[in-house]
BAPANU-469499 format. One record per residue (C-alpha): x, y, z; residue in three letters; residue number from 1. Coordinates in steps of 0.001 Angstrom, whole numbers. Each point is the difference from the previous one (the first is absolute). Layout:
<atoms>
{xx->X&yy->Y&zz->Z&fido->ALA&lumba->NUM}
...
</atoms>
This chain:
<atoms>
{xx->-18063&yy->149143&zz->161038&fido->UNK&lumba->1}
{xx->3351&yy->832&zz->1635&fido->UNK&lumba->2}
{xx->1009&yy->-3650&zz->-211&fido->UNK&lumba->3}
{xx->-864&yy->-58&zz->-3710&fido->UNK&lumba->4}
{xx->2392&yy->2975&zz->-664&fido->UNK&lumba->5}
{xx->2739&yy->-1690&zz->2006&fido->UNK&lumba->6}
{xx->-451&yy->-3262&zz->-1903&fido->UNK&lumba->7}
{xx->7&yy->1828&zz->-3368&fido->UNK&lumba->8}
{xx->3102&yy->1928&zz->952&fido->UNK&lumba->9}
{xx->1776&yy->-3216&zz->1037&fido->UNK&lumba->10}
{xx->-906&yy->-1615&zz->-3372&fido->UNK&lumba->11}
{xx->1171&yy->3059&zz->-1892&fido->UNK&lumba->12}
{xx->3321&yy->37&zz->1849&fido->UNK&lumba->13}
{xx->617&yy->-3680&zz->-807&fido->UNK&lumba->14}
{xx->-904&yy->588&zz->-3686&fido->UNK&lumba->15}
{xx->2442&yy->2952&zz->-191&fido->UNK&lumba->16}
{xx->2979&yy->-2102&zz->1026&fido->UNK&lumba->17}
{xx->1980&yy->-1568&zz->-2725&fido->UNK&lumba->18}
{xx->1213&yy->-3601&zz->-278&fido->UNK&lumba->19}
{xx->3065&yy->1176&zz->-1925&fido->UNK&lumba->20}
{xx->3335&yy->-755&zz->1632&fido->UNK&lumba->21}
{xx->3562&yy->341&zz->-1096&fido->UNK&lumba->22}
{xx->1610&yy->-3113&zz->-1326&fido->UNK&lumba->23}
{xx->3579&yy->-551&zz->-1131&fido->UNK&lumba->24}
{xx->473&yy->-1796&zz->-3302&fido->UNK&lumba->25}
{xx->3240&yy->-2058&zz->-346&fido->UNK&lumba->26}
{xx->1002&yy->-1871&zz->-3131&fido->UNK&lumba->27}
{xx->2793&yy->-2568&zz->-166&fido->UNK&lumba->28}
{xx->1417&yy->-2435&zz->-2512&fido->UNK&lumba->29}
{xx->-992&yy->-3540&zz->994&fido->UNK&lumba->30}
{xx->3325&yy->-1659&zz->-480&fido->UNK&lumba->31}
{xx->2369&yy->2545&zz->1480&fido->UNK&lumba->32}
{xx->-2191&yy->1888&zz->2454&fido->UNK&lumba->33}
{xx->1425&yy->3272&zz->-1377&fido->UNK&lumba->34}
{xx->-2332&yy->3053&zz->-175&fido->UNK&lumba->35}
{xx->-1587&yy->499&zz->-3360&fido->UNK&lumba->36}
{xx->-1065&yy->3569&zz->648&fido->UNK&lumba->37}
{xx->207&yy->2348&zz->2978&fido->UNK&lumba->38}
{xx->-2725&yy->-629&zz->2595&fido->UNK&lumba->39}
{xx->-2924&yy->2412&zz->-362&fido->UNK&lumba->40}
{xx->-2829&yy->1098&zz->2264&fido->UNK&lumba->41}
{xx->-3562&yy->-346&zz->-1165&fido->UNK&lumba->42}
{xx->-2916&yy->1493&zz->1865&fido->UNK&lumba->43}
{xx->-3139&yy->-1979&zz->-885&fido->UNK&lumba->44}
{xx->-2111&yy->-2982&zz->1110&fido->UNK&lumba->45}
{xx->2122&yy->-3191&zz->119&fido->UNK&lumba->46}
{xx->-1496&yy->-1586&zz->-3170&fido->UNK&lumba->47}
{xx->610&yy->3140&zz->-2062&fido->UNK&lumba->48}
{xx->3514&yy->363&zz->1470&fido->UNK&lumba->49}
{xx->805&yy->-3583&zz->-1085&fido->UNK&lumba->50}
{xx->-1148&yy->790&zz->-3523&fido->UNK&lumba->51}
{xx->2146&yy->3179&zz->-136&fido->UNK&lumba->52}
{xx->2913&yy->-1969&zz->1398&fido->UNK&lumba->53}
{xx->-400&yy->-2684&zz->-2642&fido->UNK&lumba->54}
{xx->231&yy->2748&zz->-2726&fido->UNK&lumba->55}
{xx->3522&yy->730&zz->1369&fido->UNK&lumba->56}
{xx->1102&yy->-3434&zz->-1285&fido->UNK&lumba->57}
{xx->-1023&yy->744&zz->-3591&fido->UNK&lumba->58}
{xx->1717&yy->1823&zz->-2763&fido->UNK&lumba->59}
{xx->-1830&yy->2166&zz->-2567&fido->UNK&lumba->60}
{xx->1238&yy->453&zz->-3574&fido->UNK&lumba->61}
{xx->-1993&yy->1793&zz->-2751&fido->UNK&lumba->62}
{xx->-3199&yy->-231&zz->2110&fido->UNK&lumba->63}
{xx->334&yy->-3735&zz->610&fido->UNK&lumba->64}
{xx->870&yy->-1225&zz->3476&fido->UNK&lumba->65}
{xx->1352&yy->-3306&zz->1032&fido->UNK&lumba->66}
{xx->835&yy->-1543&zz->3396&fido->UNK&lumba->67}
{xx->3761&yy->-561&zz->554&fido->UNK&lumba->68}
{xx->607&yy->-3686&zz->628&fido->UNK&lumba->69}
{xx->1490&yy->-945&zz->3337&fido->UNK&lumba->70}
{xx->-1098&yy->3186&zz->1820&fido->UNK&lumba->71}
{xx->-2241&yy->-286&zz->3061&fido->UNK&lumba->72}
{xx->-1569&yy->3064&zz->1606&fido->UNK&lumba->73}
{xx->-1627&yy->39&zz->3391&fido->UNK&lumba->74}
{xx->-1724&yy->2734&zz->2120&fido->UNK&lumba->75}
{xx->660&yy->268&zz->3679&fido->UNK&lumba->76}
</atoms>
């Protein structure tokens, strides 16, 4: 019975930890290598951080958004 409680406690502890990490999003123009926007920190899972980072390379006007040509964003 004691081993059962220890095992359940270990599983609960692993489930309570988060897979979220801090990633830095950096966007540059392809041709010049200049920064498109200041680097920003995103705390999320890597796939969600990349999606948020990609939004940095888009411009929104009147509710419509479009990706800016020649801008590449990466998370590190």
